[in-house]
C-alpha positions as CSV (number, residue, x, y, z in Angstrom):
1,M,87.3,89.9,73.3
2,S,84.4,87.6,73.3
3,S,82.4,86.8,76.4
4,K,83.4,83.2,76.1
5,C,87.1,84.0,76.4
6,R,86.6,86.5,79.2
7,P,86.1,84.1,82.1
8,I,89.1,82.0,81.0
9,L,91.5,84.9,81.3
10,F,89.8,86.1,84.4
11,A,90.2,82.8,86.2
12,L,93.9,82.6,85.3
13,S,94.5,86.1,86.5
14,I,93.3,85.1,89.9
15,V,95.0,81.7,90.1
16,L,98.4,83.2,89.2
17,G,98.3,85.4,92.3
18,T,99.7,88.3,90.4
19,A,101.1,91.2,92.3
20,P,98.9,94.0,93.5
21,V,97.8,96.5,91.0
22,L,99.6,99.8,91.6
23,A,100.2,103.0,89.8
24,W,102.2,101.4,87.0
25,A,100.0,98.4,86.5
26,S,96.7,97.7,84.8
27,T,94.9,94.3,85.1
28,P,91.6,94.0,83.2
29,F,89.8,91.8,85.7
30,L,91.2,92.4,89.1
31,N,92.1,95.6,91.0
32,R,92.8,95.0,94.6
33,D,91.1,98.2,95.7
34,T,88.0,96.8,94.0
35,L,88.1,94.0,96.6
36,L,89.2,95.8,99.7
37,P,88.8,98.9,101.7
38,A,91.6,100.2,103.8
39,A,92.1,97.8,106.6
40,P,92.6,99.0,110.2
41,V,96.2,99.2,111.2
42,M,97.1,96.4,113.6
43,A,99.8,96.1,116.2
44,P,103.2,95.1,114.7
45,A,103.9,91.5,114.6
46,T,106.5,90.0,117.0
47,T,109.9,90.2,115.5
48,T,111.2,87.0,114.0
49,H,114.7,86.3,112.8
50,T,114.8,85.2,109.1
51,Y,117.8,85.2,106.8
52,S,118.6,85.6,103.2
53,E,120.1,82.6,101.4
54,N,123.2,84.6,101.0
55,S,123.4,85.6,104.7
56,A,126.4,84.4,106.8
57,E,123.9,83.9,109.7
58,A,121.6,81.6,107.9
59,P,121.5,78.0,109.2
60,I,123.7,75.6,107.3
61,A,120.9,73.1,106.6
62,A,117.5,74.1,105.4
63,P,114.9,73.8,108.1
64,L,112.7,71.2,106.3
65,P,109.4,70.3,107.9
66,E,109.0,66.9,109.4
67,N,106.2,65.7,107.1
68,T,108.0,66.2,103.8
69,Q,108.0,62.4,103.1
70,N,104.3,62.6,102.5
71,L,104.6,65.3,99.9
72,D,105.9,65.5,96.3
73,K,109.4,66.7,95.8
74,V,110.4,69.8,97.8
75,I,112.1,72.4,95.5
76,A,112.4,75.4,97.8
77,V,112.3,76.3,101.5
78,V,110.9,79.7,102.5
79,N,111.6,80.4,106.2
80,D,109.7,77.4,107.7
81,N,107.5,76.7,104.7
82,I,108.1,74.7,101.6
83,I,107.2,74.9,97.9
84,T,106.8,71.6,96.1
85,S,107.3,70.6,92.5
86,M,103.6,70.0,92.1
87,Q,102.7,73.5,93.3
88,L,105.2,75.0,90.9
89,E,103.9,73.0,88.0
90,Q,100.3,74.0,88.7
91,R,101.3,77.6,88.7
92,V,103.5,77.3,85.6
93,S,100.7,75.6,83.7
94,A,98.4,78.5,84.5
95,V,101.0,81.1,83.4
96,R,101.8,79.1,80.2
97,A,98.1,78.9,79.2
98,R,97.7,82.7,79.7
99,L,100.8,83.6,77.7
100,Q,99.7,81.3,74.9
101,T,96.4,83.0,74.8
102,Q,97.9,86.5,74.9
103,D,100.9,86.1,72.6
104,P,102.4,82.6,71.8
105,N,105.6,84.3,70.5
106,A,106.2,85.8,73.9
107,M,106.7,82.4,75.6
108,P,110.1,82.3,77.3
109,P,112.1,79.0,77.4
110,E,110.7,76.5,79.9
111,D,113.6,76.8,82.3
112,I,113.3,80.6,82.5
113,L,109.5,80.4,82.9
114,H,109.9,78.0,85.8
115,R,112.5,80.3,87.5
116,Q,110.3,83.4,87.0
117,V,107.2,81.7,88.4
118,L,109.1,80.3,91.4
119,Q,110.4,83.7,92.3
120,Q,106.9,85.1,92.3
121,M,105.7,82.2,94.5
122,I,108.5,82.8,96.9
123,L,107.7,86.5,97.4
124,Q,104.0,85.7,97.8
125,D,104.8,83.0,100.4
126,I,106.9,85.5,102.4
127,E,104.1,88.1,102.3
128,L,101.6,85.5,103.5
129,Q,103.8,84.4,106.3
130,I,104.1,88.1,107.5
131,A,100.4,88.6,107.2
132,H,99.6,85.6,109.3
133,R,102.2,86.6,112.0
134,A,100.6,90.1,112.0
135,G,97.2,88.5,112.8
136,I,95.5,89.7,109.6
137,K,92.4,87.7,108.8
138,V,89.8,87.6,106.1
139,D,86.2,87.0,107.2
140,K,83.6,85.2,105.1
141,G,81.7,88.4,104.4
142,T,84.8,90.1,102.9
143,L,85.6,87.0,100.8
144,D,82.0,86.7,99.5
145,Q,82.0,90.4,98.6
146,A,85.2,90.0,96.7
147,I,83.8,87.1,94.7
148,S,80.6,89.2,94.0
149,N,82.7,92.1,92.8
150,L,84.9,90.0,90.6
151,A,81.8,88.3,89.1
152,Q,80.2,91.7,88.5
153,A,83.3,93.0,86.8
154,N,83.1,90.0,84.3
155,H,79.3,90.4,83.8
156,L,78.6,87.2,85.7
157,T,76.7,86.2,88.8
158,P,78.7,84.4,91.5
159,D,77.0,81.1,90.5
160,Q,77.9,81.7,86.9
161,L,81.5,82.4,87.9
162,R,81.7,79.2,89.8
163,Q,80.2,77.2,86.9
164,A,82.6,78.8,84.5
165,L,85.6,77.8,86.6
166,T,84.2,74.3,87.0
167,N,83.8,74.0,83.2
168,Q,87.5,74.9,82.8
169,G,88.6,72.3,85.3
170,Q,89.3,74.8,88.0
171,S,88.8,73.9,91.6
172,W,86.4,76.4,93.3
173,E,88.1,75.7,96.7
174,Q,91.5,76.5,95.3
175,F,90.2,79.6,93.6
176,T,88.7,80.9,96.8
177,N,91.8,80.0,98.8
178,D,93.9,81.9,96.3
179,L,91.6,84.9,96.4
180,K,91.7,84.9,100.2
181,D,95.5,84.9,100.1
182,R,95.4,87.9,97.7
183,I,93.2,89.7,100.2
184,L,95.5,88.9,103.1
185,V,98.5,90.3,101.2
186,D,96.6,93.4,100.1
187,R,95.7,94.2,103.7
188,L,99.3,93.6,104.8
189,M,100.5,96.0,102.1
190,Q,97.9,98.6,103.3
191,Q,99.2,98.2,106.8
192,E,102.9,98.1,106.0
193,V,103.1,100.6,103.2
194,E,100.0,102.6,102.2
195,S,99.0,103.7,105.7
196,R,102.5,105.0,106.3
197,V,102.5,107.4,103.2
198,H,101.9,110.9,104.4
199,I,101.9,113.8,102.0
200,G,102.3,117.4,103.2
201,P,100.3,120.3,101.7
202,D,103.4,121.9,100.2
203,E,104.2,118.7,98.3
204,V,100.7,118.6,96.9
205,K,100.8,122.3,96.0
206,T,104.1,121.8,94.1
207,F,102.9,118.7,92.4
208,A,99.6,120.4,91.4
209,Q,101.5,123.0,89.5
210,Q,103.4,120.2,87.7
211,L,100.1,118.5,86.9
212,K,98.7,121.6,85.3
213,E,101.8,121.8,83.0
214,M,101.6,118.1,82.1
215,G,97.9,118.3,81.2
216,G,96.2,115.1,80.2
217,V,99.2,113.1,79.1
218,S,99.1,109.3,79.5
219,F,101.4,106.6,78.3
220,D,100.8,103.0,77.2
221,L,103.9,101.1,78.4
222,Q,105.9,98.0,78.6
223,Q,108.9,97.7,80.9
224,I,111.9,95.6,81.7
225,F,113.1,96.0,85.3
226,I,116.5,95.0,86.6
227,P,116.5,95.2,90.4
228,L,119.1,96.3,92.9
229,P,119.7,94.3,96.1
230,D,119.0,95.9,99.4
231,N,121.9,98.3,100.4
232,P,123.7,97.7,97.1
233,T,127.4,98.1,96.8
234,P,128.9,100.1,93.9
235,D,129.8,96.8,92.2
236,A,126.2,95.6,92.5
237,V,124.9,98.9,91.0
238,S,127.4,98.6,88.2
239,A,126.4,95.0,87.5
240,A,122.7,95.8,87.4
241,R,123.3,98.8,85.2
242,R,125.3,96.6,82.8
243,E,122.6,93.9,82.8
244,A,120.0,96.6,81.9
245,G,122.2,98.0,79.2
246,Q,122.6,94.5,77.7
247,A,118.9,93.9,77.7
248,R,118.3,97.2,76.0
249,D,120.9,96.4,73.3
250,R,119.1,93.2,72.6
251,V,115.8,94.9,72.1
252,V,117.2,97.6,69.9
253,A,118.9,94.9,67.8
254,G,115.5,93.5,67.1
255,E,114.7,91.0,69.8
256,S,111.0,90.9,71.0
257,F,110.5,93.2,73.9
258,T,107.7,91.1,75.2
259,R,109.7,87.9,75.1
260,L,112.7,89.4,76.7
261,A,110.7,91.0,79.5
262,A,109.3,87.6,80.3
263,Q,112.8,86.2,80.4
264,V,114.9,88.8,82.3
265,S,112.6,91.4,83.9
266,S,112.0,91.2,87.7
267,G,109.0,93.5,87.5
268,H,105.6,92.4,88.7
269,D,104.5,92.5,85.1
270,A,107.3,90.3,83.7
271,L,105.1,87.3,83.0
272,Q,102.7,89.6,81.1
273,G,105.6,90.5,78.8
274,G,106.3,93.6,80.8
275,R,102.9,95.1,79.9
276,I,102.0,97.9,82.3
277,G,99.1,99.5,80.3
278,W,98.0,103.1,80.4
279,V,99.6,105.3,83.1
280,K,99.0,109.0,83.8
281,A,102.2,111.0,83.5
282,G,101.7,112.4,87.0
283,E,101.9,108.9,88.5
284,L,105.4,108.3,87.1
285,P,108.6,109.7,88.5
286,P,109.6,113.0,86.8
287,S,112.7,111.4,85.3
288,V,110.6,108.8,83.6
289,T,107.9,111.2,82.4
290,Q,110.5,113.6,80.9
291,T,112.2,110.7,79.1
292,L,109.0,109.3,77.7
293,L,107.8,112.7,76.4
294,Q,110.9,112.7,74.1
295,L,109.9,109.3,72.5
296,K,107.6,108.4,69.7
297,A,105.3,105.4,69.8
298,G,107.2,102.2,69.3
299,E,110.5,103.6,70.6
300,I,112.6,102.2,73.4
301,S,113.8,104.4,76.3
302,P,117.4,104.6,77.5
303,V,118.1,102.8,80.8
304,I,116.5,104.9,83.5
305,P,117.8,104.5,87.1
306,G,115.2,104.3,89.9
307,P,115.4,103.9,93.7
308,T,115.1,100.1,93.5
309,G,116.7,99.3,90.1
310,F,116.9,100.1,86.4
311,H,114.0,100.5,84.0
312,I,113.7,100.2,80.2
313,F,110.4,101.2,78.7
314,K,108.8,100.6,75.4
315,L,106.3,103.4,74.5
316,L,103.4,101.7,72.8
317,D,101.3,104.8,72.6
318,V,100.7,108.3,74.1
319,K,97.6,110.4,74.6
320,H,97.4,114.1,75.0
321,E,93.9,114.8,76.2
322,Q,92.1,117.5,78.2
323,P,92.8,116.8,81.8
324,T,89.9,115.0,83.5
325,V,89.0,113.5,86.8
326,T,86.9,110.5,87.5
327,E,83.5,111.2,89.1
328,V,81.6,108.3,90.6
329,K,77.8,108.1,91.0
330,T,77.7,106.8,94.6
331,A,75.5,105.4,97.3
332,M,76.6,104.7,100.8
333,I,75.6,103.1,104.1
334,V,76.9,104.7,107.2
335,L,77.0,102.9,110.6
336,R,78.1,105.1,113.6
337,A,80.7,103.7,116.0
338,G,81.6,106.3,118.6
339,N,82.8,103.9,121.3
340,S,84.0,100.3,121.5
341,L,80.5,98.9,122.1
342,Q,79.0,100.8,119.2
343,L,82.0,99.6,117.0
344,Q,81.2,95.9,117.8
345,E,77.5,96.5,117.0
346,A,78.4,98.4,113.8
347,E,80.8,95.6,112.7
348,A,78.1,92.9,113.3
349,R,75.5,95.0,111.4
350,A,77.9,95.5,108.5
351,Q,78.4,91.7,108.3
352,D,74.6,91.3,108.2
353,I,74.3,93.9,105.5
354,Q,77.0,92.1,103.4
355,Q,75.1,88.8,103.7
356,A,71.9,90.5,102.7
357,L,73.6,91.9,99.6
358,Q,74.9,88.5,98.7
359,S,71.3,87.2,99.0
360,G,70.1,89.8,96.5
361,T,68.7,92.5,98.7
362,R,68.9,95.9,97.0
363,F,71.5,98.3,98.3
364,S,68.9,101.1,98.4
365,E,66.6,99.1,100.6
366,L,69.4,98.3,103.1
367,A,70.5,101.9,103.1
368,R,67.0,103.1,104.0
369,N,66.7,100.5,106.7
370,Y,70.1,100.7,108.4
371,S,72.1,103.7,107.3
372,Q,72.6,106.3,110.1
373,D,73.5,109.2,107.7
374,T,70.5,111.4,107.9
375,S,71.2,113.2,104.7
376,T,71.3,110.1,102.4
377,A,69.4,107.3,104.2
378,A,65.9,108.3,103.2
379,G,67.0,108.4,99.5
380,G,68.5,104.8,99.6
381,G,72.0,106.1,100.3
382,E,72.2,108.1,97.1
383,M,74.9,110.7,97.1
384,G,74.8,111.6,93.4
385,W,78.1,112.3,91.5
386,V,81.1,112.4,93.8
387,A,84.2,114.3,92.6
388,P,87.7,114.0,93.9
389,G,88.2,115.7,97.2
390,Q,84.6,115.3,98.5
391,L,85.4,112.2,100.5
392,P,88.2,111.2,102.9
393,D,91.2,109.7,101.1
394,S,90.6,106.2,102.3
395,L,87.0,106.2,101.0
396,E,88.0,108.0,97.7
397,R,90.8,105.5,96.9
398,T,88.4,102.6,97.3
399,L,85.5,104.3,95.4
400,V,87.4,105.2,92.3
401,T,88.6,101.6,91.8
402,L,85.3,99.9,92.3
403,Q,83.8,98.6,89.0
404,P,80.3,100.2,88.4
405,G,77.9,98.0,90.3
406,G,80.6,97.0,92.8
407,V,80.2,97.3,96.6
408,S,83.0,97.8,99.0
409,S,83.7,95.8,102.1
410,P,83.1,97.8,105.3
411,I,85.6,100.7,105.7
412,R,86.4,102.2,109.1
413,E,86.9,105.9,108.9
414,G,86.8,108.1,111.9
415,D,83.9,107.2,114.2
416,A,81.9,105.4,111.5
417,I,81.9,102.4,109.2
418,Y,81.1,102.9,105.5
419,I,79.9,100.6,102.8
420,L,80.1,102.2,99.3
421,H,78.2,101.4,96.2
422,S,79.6,102.5,92.8
423,Q,76.7,103.0,90.3
424,A,78.5,104.6,87.4
425,Q,81.7,106.5,86.4
426,R,82.3,109.4,84.2
427,Q,85.3,111.6,83.2
428,Q,84.8,115.3,83.7
429,P,87.1,118.2,82.9
430,V,89.3,119.2,85.8
431,E,88.1,122.3,87.6
432,E,90.6,124.5,89.4
433,K,89.2,123.5,92.8
434,Q,89.8,119.8,91.9
435,I,93.4,120.2,90.9
436,M,94.6,119.8,94.5
437,A,92.6,116.6,95.0
438,A,93.7,115.1,91.7
439,A,97.3,116.0,92.5
440,R,97.1,114.4,95.9
441,M,95.8,111.2,94.5
442,Q,98.4,110.9,91.7
443,L,101.2,111.8,94.0
444,Y,100.0,109.2,96.6
445,N,99.9,106.5,93.8
446,R,103.5,107.4,92.8
447,I,104.9,107.3,96.3
448,V,103.0,104.0,97.2
449,H,104.5,102.3,94.1
450,E,108.0,103.3,95.0
451,R,107.6,102.3,98.7
452,M,106.0,99.0,97.7
453,D,109.0,98.0,95.6
454,E,111.3,98.9,98.4
455,W,109.3,97.0,101.0
456,Q,109.1,93.9,98.8
457,R,112.8,93.9,98.2
458,R,113.5,94.3,101.9
459,I,111.3,91.4,103.0
460,R,112.7,89.2,100.3
461,D,116.2,89.9,101.3
462,G,115.3,89.4,105.0
463,A,113.8,86.0,104.5
464,Y,115.6,82.6,104.6
465,V,115.2,81.2,101.1
466,E,116.9,78.1,99.8
467,I,116.2,76.7,96.3
468,L,117.0,73.1,96.3
469,E,116.9,72.5,92.6
470,P,120.0,74.0,91.0
471,G,118.2,74.5,87.7
472,L,115.7,76.8,89.3
473,R,118.2,79.1,90.9
474,S,118.7,82.5,89.3
475,S,122.1,83.1,87.6
476,D,123.3,85.3,90.5
477,A,122.1,82.9,93.3
């Protein structure tokens, strides 16, 4: 891919507000952990009553805001928010442009494209509403650091990124607003899903043995996902299974998997033609891994049931390599925060450090001046090559997803605040002592993915959603 094309695809990937990157997904220009550290867990939001469009308790009339006469046509109501036709068309235009760049033959019919994009917008709107009710905020320092990391990942400075977007007719204000929304949702998911995943030592030990047996197997995948409703009845399960079977039959008969995924899949990757990318075998459910190991490149899996729906995979490629782990050449700044006063001082100092980084001050200089870690401060925060298991989980998960050159937002861990700097990455053969750490990380990724799907389905079913345009309703609505 040429450097001239790269910013275009990058800009679209942000504007689309694609779903968070999890264990089954790969996005070339945006990984949410590149942007964010684990956020502190906040108090639960006050319970509010929202209803599904199919709920008998939902209000008869949609609760339209009073100022709709000043807006373009309202096409959907999401709790007490609205989505307008102009908003939908802007998002559809961005999706259409990206699909045409990637694979013109994968473009779904316009009516299906509009319905798919609207469903993504509805889910994102619900997530943002929950994040706002929970009091989650994004400060300027975090947003600036996210912009810097994204620019760095695309070999640009923040100013060059801004100019590239301007040259494409993109609004910088809209871009930063969309990015801020992404960060809000990511922090919400960390609070609601990731922080609640706890893995016992026996689970890790069992999985570590499986990991040894699977070796370095990875799969390059596409998928079509047919979801189940929350608390599905036997009839609903049968209907979803039948729909998945019909989709598989169409692919086996010669229909384009990419095009069909964009039309019928409900996966986060649907509008990427179902493309997931490379996934380690250990990050997939055992039933999926065992099925994929029996396929050859280019073959289609049978319908595979999962906890939230039915999957159909196309195996694009498979790699059998020596098992490796990612080591990161790392520097860090540590600010101690043993009590509430120290925490306030450390948070203020962390914001000052972020601003200095944005202004071009070298990380090593800031580490020597401000880091309170006696073992690394004098050396500019240098830690050398960090292998799995050497850092607490929250720090490790952020570190391994930073692009080389990227800097994390401040991370609260124990009685300190950390700022991490990824300098380089390398793949090293797995040593026996690292198997447990690698197993814990892959098992965590698998569980988070499954829980995330369940959580998103639950909040979608629990929201009051009314689509006012009949042509934009799904076939089962």
